[in-house]
C-alpha positions in Angstrom: 53.3 -132.1 -22.5 50.8 -134.0 -25.2 52.3 -135.9 -27.3 49.3 -137.4 -29.1 48.9 -137.3 -32.2 47.4 -134.1 -34.6 44.1 -135.1 -36.2 45.5 -135.1 -39.5 48.5 -137.4 -38.3 45.8 -139.6 -37.0 43.8 -140.0 -39.5 46.9 -140.3 -42.0 48.3 -143.2 -39.4 44.5 -145.1 -39.0 44.6 -144.9 -43.0 48.0 -146.5 -43.6 47.8 -148.9 -40.6 44.4 -150.1 -42.2 46.2 -150.4 -46.2 48.6 -152.0 -44.8 46.9 -154.5 -42.7 44.4 -154.9 -45.4 46.7 -155.5 -48.3 50.5 -156.0 -47.2 49.7 -158.7 -44.9 52.9 -161.2 -43.8 51.9 -163.6 -46.5 51.4 -161.0 -49.1 54.9 -159.6 -47.6 57.2 -162.9 -48.1 56.0 -163.5 -51.6 57.1 -160.1 -52.5 60.1 -158.8 -50.4 62.3 -160.9 -51.7 62.0 -161.1 -54.9 62.5 -158.6 -57.4 61.5 -155.6 -57.5 61.4 -156.5 -53.8 57.8 -154.8 -53.3 54.7 -154.3 -54.8 54.5 -151.8 -57.5 50.6 -152.1 -57.5 50.4 -151.2 -54.1 52.9 -148.4 -53.9 51.1 -146.6 -56.3 47.9 -147.2 -54.1 50.5 -146.2 -51.3 51.2 -143.0 -52.7 47.4 -141.9 -53.9 46.8 -141.8 -49.9 49.3 -139.1 -49.6 52.3 -141.3 -48.0 55.2 -139.2 -49.4 52.9 -135.8 -49.6 53.2 -136.3 -46.1 57.0 -136.3 -46.1 57.2 -132.6 -47.6 56.5 -129.0 -46.2 53.6 -127.0 -48.1 55.7 -125.2 -49.9 56.8 -127.8 -51.8 53.9 -129.4 -52.7 53.4 -131.4 -49.8 51.3 -131.2 -46.2 54.0 -132.5 -44.1 57.5 -132.6 -44.1 57.9 -132.5 -40.0 59.8 -134.6 -37.8 55.9 -135.9 -36.3 54.9 -136.2 -39.7 58.0 -138.6 -40.7 58.0 -140.8 -37.4 53.9 -141.1 -38.3 54.3 -142.6 -41.9 57.3 -144.8 -41.0 56.2 -146.0 -37.3 53.2 -147.6 -39.5 55.4 -149.2 -42.4 57.4 -150.6 -39.1 54.6 -152.3 -37.7 53.4 -153.6 -41.2 56.8 -154.9 -41.9 56.4 -152.7 -45.2 59.2 -153.4 -47.9 58.4 -150.6 -49.9 61.0 -148.0 -50.9 60.2 -144.8 -48.7 63.1 -144.0 -47.0 64.9 -143.4 -50.6 61.5 -140.9 -51.5 62.4 -139.3 -48.5 65.8 -138.5 -48.2 65.0 -137.4 -52.2 62.1 -135.4 -51.3 64.3 -134.0 -48.8 66.9 -132.9 -50.7 64.6 -131.2 -53.9 62.8 -129.2 -51.0 66.3 -127.7 -50.3 67.4 -127.2 -53.8 63.8 -125.8 -54.3 62.7 -128.5 -57.1 59.9 -129.6 -58.6 58.9 -132.5 -57.3 55.7 -133.5 -57.7 56.5 -136.4 -59.9 58.0 -137.9 -56.9 55.2 -137.1 -54.2 52.3 -138.5 -56.7 54.4 -141.9 -56.8 54.9 -141.2 -60.8 58.6 -141.1 -61.1 60.6 -143.6 -58.5 63.7 -141.4 -56.6 66.9 -143.0 -54.9 69.3 -141.1 -53.1 72.9 -142.5 -54.1 75.3 -141.2 -51.3 77.5 -144.1 -49.7 80.5 -146.0 -51.6 82.6 -148.8 -50.6 85.0 -146.9 -48.0 82.6 -144.4 -47.1 79.3 -145.9 -45.8 78.1 -143.7 -43.9 79.8 -140.0 -43.8 80.5 -137.2 -46.6 84.2 -136.7 -45.8 85.3 -139.5 -48.3 83.1 -139.6 -50.4 85.7 -140.5 -54.2 82.4 -140.0 -57.3 83.5 -136.6 -59.1 81.5 -134.8 -60.9 83.3 -133.0 -63.9 82.2 -131.2 -67.1 78.6 -132.4 -67.3 79.7 -136.4 -65.9 79.8 -138.0 -62.9 82.5 -141.1 -62.3 82.1 -143.7 -59.5 80.5 -146.2 -57.6 77.5 -145.8 -55.2 77.2 -148.6 -53.0 73.8 -150.2 -51.1 71.2 -147.1 -52.8 67.8 -148.0 -51.3 65.5 -148.6 -53.4 67.6 -148.3 -56.3 66.9 -151.3 -57.9 63.7 -150.4 -60.3 64.3 -146.4 -59.5 64.3 -144.2 -62.4 66.1 -141.3 -61.3 69.0 -141.3 -58.8 69.9 -138.2 -56.6 74.1 -138.3 -57.0 76.2 -137.2 -54.2 79.8 -136.6 -55.8 82.7 -134.1 -55.6 83.0 -131.0 -57.8 86.7 -129.5 -57.4 86.8 -129.2 -53.1 83.0 -128.8 -53.4 80.5 -131.5 -52.5 77.6 -131.5 -54.7 74.2 -133.2 -55.4 73.7 -134.2 -59.1 70.3 -136.0 -61.3 71.2 -138.9 -63.2 68.4 -140.7 -65.2 69.0 -144.8 -64.0 69.2 -145.2 -68.2 72.0 -143.4 -68.1 74.3 -145.5 -65.6 75.0 -149.3 -64.9 72.5 -150.2 -62.5 73.0 -154.0 -60.2 69.5 -154.2 -58.7 69.7 -157.2 -55.5 67.7 -158.3 -52.8 68.3 -157.0 -48.7 68.6 -160.2 -46.4 65.5 -158.3 -44.7 63.7 -157.7 -47.4 63.2 -155.0 -49.8 65.5 -153.7 -52.6 68.9 -151.9 -52.8 71.4 -151.7 -56.1 74.8 -150.8 -56.7 74.9 -147.8 -58.5 78.2 -147.6 -61.6 78.9 -144.3 -63.0 81.2 -143.9 -66.1 81.4 -140.6 -67.3 77.2 -141.0 -66.8 75.3 -137.4 -67.4 74.2 -135.3 -64.9 72.6 -132.5 -64.0 73.3 -130.4 -61.2 70.6 -130.0 -58.3 72.6 -128.1 -55.3 76.0 -126.7 -55.8 77.2 -127.1 -52.6 75.0 -129.8 -50.4 76.8 -130.7 -47.4 74.1 -129.3 -45.2 71.6 -130.3 -47.3 72.6 -133.8 -47.1 73.2 -134.0 -43.7 69.7 -132.9 -43.1 68.4 -135.6 -45.4 70.2 -138.1 -43.6 68.9 -136.9 -40.2 65.5 -136.9 -41.6 66.5 -140.8 -42.6 67.6 -141.4 -39.8 65.0 -140.3 -37.5 62.6 -142.5 -40.2 64.3 -145.6 -39.2 63.7 -145.0 -35.9 60.2 -144.8 -36.0 60.0 -147.9 -38.4 62.0 -149.5 -35.1 59.6 -148.6 -32.6 56.8 -149.7 -35.4 58.5 -153.1 -35.4 59.3 -153.6 -31.7 55.6 -152.7 -31.0 54.8 -155.4 -33.3 57.2 -157.9 -32.2 56.4 -157.7 -28.6 52.7 -158.2 -29.9 53.6 -161.3 -31.4 55.8 -162.6 -28.3 53.2 -161.8 -25.8 50.7 -163.9 -27.5 53.2 -167.0 -27.8 53.7 -166.5 -24.2 49.9 -166.9 -23.7 49.1 -169.4 -25.7 52.0 -171.9 -25.8 51.8 -174.7 -22.9 54.4 -176.4 -21.5 53.7 -178.2 -18.2 50.0 -178.2 -18.4 50.4 -174.1 -18.4 50.8 -171.1 -20.4 54.7 -170.4 -20.5 53.4 -167.1 -20.0 53.0 -167.9 -16.3 56.8 -168.3 -15.7 58.0 -165.5 -13.8 61.4 -165.6 -15.4 59.8 -165.2 -18.6 57.3 -162.5 -17.4 60.6 -160.5 -16.1 62.4 -160.7 -19.4 58.7 -159.5 -21.3 58.6 -156.4 -18.6 62.5 -155.8 -19.6 61.8 -155.3 -23.2 58.4 -153.2 -22.6 60.8 -150.8 -20.7 63.0 -151.1 -23.5 60.4 -150.3 -26.3 59.4 -147.0 -24.6 62.7 -145.9 -23.9 63.0 -146.1 -27.7 59.9 -144.4 -28.4 60.3 -141.6 -25.9 64.4 -140.8 -27.4 62.3 -140.9 -31.2 59.5 -138.2 -29.6 62.6 -136.3 -28.4 64.6 -136.3 -32.0 61.2 -136.1 -34.0 60.9 -132.5 -32.0 64.5 -131.6 -32.7 64.2 -131.3 -36.5 65.2 -127.8 -37.4 66.5 -127.1 -34.0 70.6 -126.7 -33.7 70.8 -129.9 -31.7 68.9 -131.8 -34.4 72.0 -134.0 -35.2 73.3 -134.8 -31.7 69.7 -135.6 -30.9 69.1 -138.0 -34.1 72.5 -139.7 -33.6 71.8 -139.9 -29.7 68.2 -141.5 -31.0 69.9 -144.0 -33.7 72.5 -145.1 -31.3 69.8 -146.1 -28.8 67.5 -148.0 -31.6 70.6 -150.1 -32.4 71.0 -151.4 -29.1 67.2 -151.5 -28.3 66.2 -153.2 -31.8 69.0 -155.5 -31.4 68.0 -156.9 -27.7 64.5 -157.4 -28.7 64.4 -159.3 -32.1 67.2 -161.7 -29.8 65.1 -161.9 -27.0 61.8 -162.8 -28.8 63.5 -165.1 -30.8 65.1 -166.6 -27.1 61.3 -166.6 -25.7 59.9 -168.5 -29.0 62.1 -171.0 -29.3 63.5 -172.5 -32.4 60.1 -172.1 -34.7 61.4 -168.1 -34.1 64.0 -169.3 -36.5 61.6 -170.7 -39.1 60.5 -169.1 -42.4 57.4 -169.4 -41.7 57.2 -167.9 -38.2 56.3 -164.0 -38.8 58.9 -163.4 -35.9 62.1 -164.1 -37.7 61.5 -161.6 -40.4 60.5 -159.1 -37.5 64.0 -159.9 -36.1 65.9 -159.6 -39.0 64.6 -156.2 -40.0 65.2 -154.8 -36.4 68.9 -156.0 -36.6 69.9 -154.6 -40.1 68.4 -151.5 -39.5 71.2 -150.6 -37.0 73.3 -150.4 -40.0 71.4 -148.8 -42.4 72.5 -144.9 -42.5 75.5 -145.0 -39.7 75.3 -148.2 -37.3 75.2 -147.2 -33.2 78.8 -147.0 -33.0 78.8 -144.5 -35.8 76.4 -142.3 -34.3 78.0 -142.7 -30.9 80.8 -141.0 -32.3 79.3 -138.3 -33.8 77.4 -137.4 -30.2 81.1 -137.8 -28.4 82.8 -135.4 -31.7 79.5 -133.2 -30.7 80.2 -132.7 -26.9 84.1 -132.2 -27.8 83.2 -129.3 -30.2 
């Protein structure tokens, strides 16, 4: 089976990789990822002009992609470039707006920034225990760790209306938004809704929300593959150049074996991400995506820990790029359901 990119996806990948290398280099990333708004808003506009967000939506929704492999193409490049731009929130919002048949032209061209508010303090991952409510055109509740919410203009909020779980559109100006930076760069927010006016986007949204979350998990898997590739390149370069006892430390067989083990882990992560991308839209989508996210969580942690250990103390410093890649790799596991949560989903699927 041929897993090579189509011509359109290859062009998008090349353009985005070149853009990130030229304009979102490591030094620039350090300067913008940890201070509000936690990404470069000017470069956000340029990135949107490249068509990055259009690649995340299908043609009938105004985009030119939307398939699993379009998502992985974009997010693998974002991972390699360690880019903190809030593309994940845009992907989730685009998926929900596609399900609703809503106009998303302002989202896709980047002129309006959207964020999706699902998780809560007592329900960080799943949909069953959400407490936010919609009644009489008003939303009440609190949403936690809303990715990209720190400078979003519109929120799509998952809330209960009676026994039904819906999605409602809320303007940031009508809610209380407390933004903050994440430990691995990029921004998020707590969203406080105290009778905030909302407009119904999807009345019965459980399936649409589950699909959007699956797409988000696939995106994180692809981002992790890009991150692991870049981390491995940094590590190999260090092993070739760092000398001890008069020879490069990469000559030591023990480190060679550990480096080879990492390549195996990365290729397994890449393979299951490809499998998950191929299953988007299929009956077993949720199970395969959960399997991928579970494996990615374990592999990403191993790659980050091994890269730091083989670098030694320098890898713990702010100036070393490997430390920033390692933080992002570890934190990806916590987003949209960690490895334990994904394992429970897989087990429940088999039991059913």
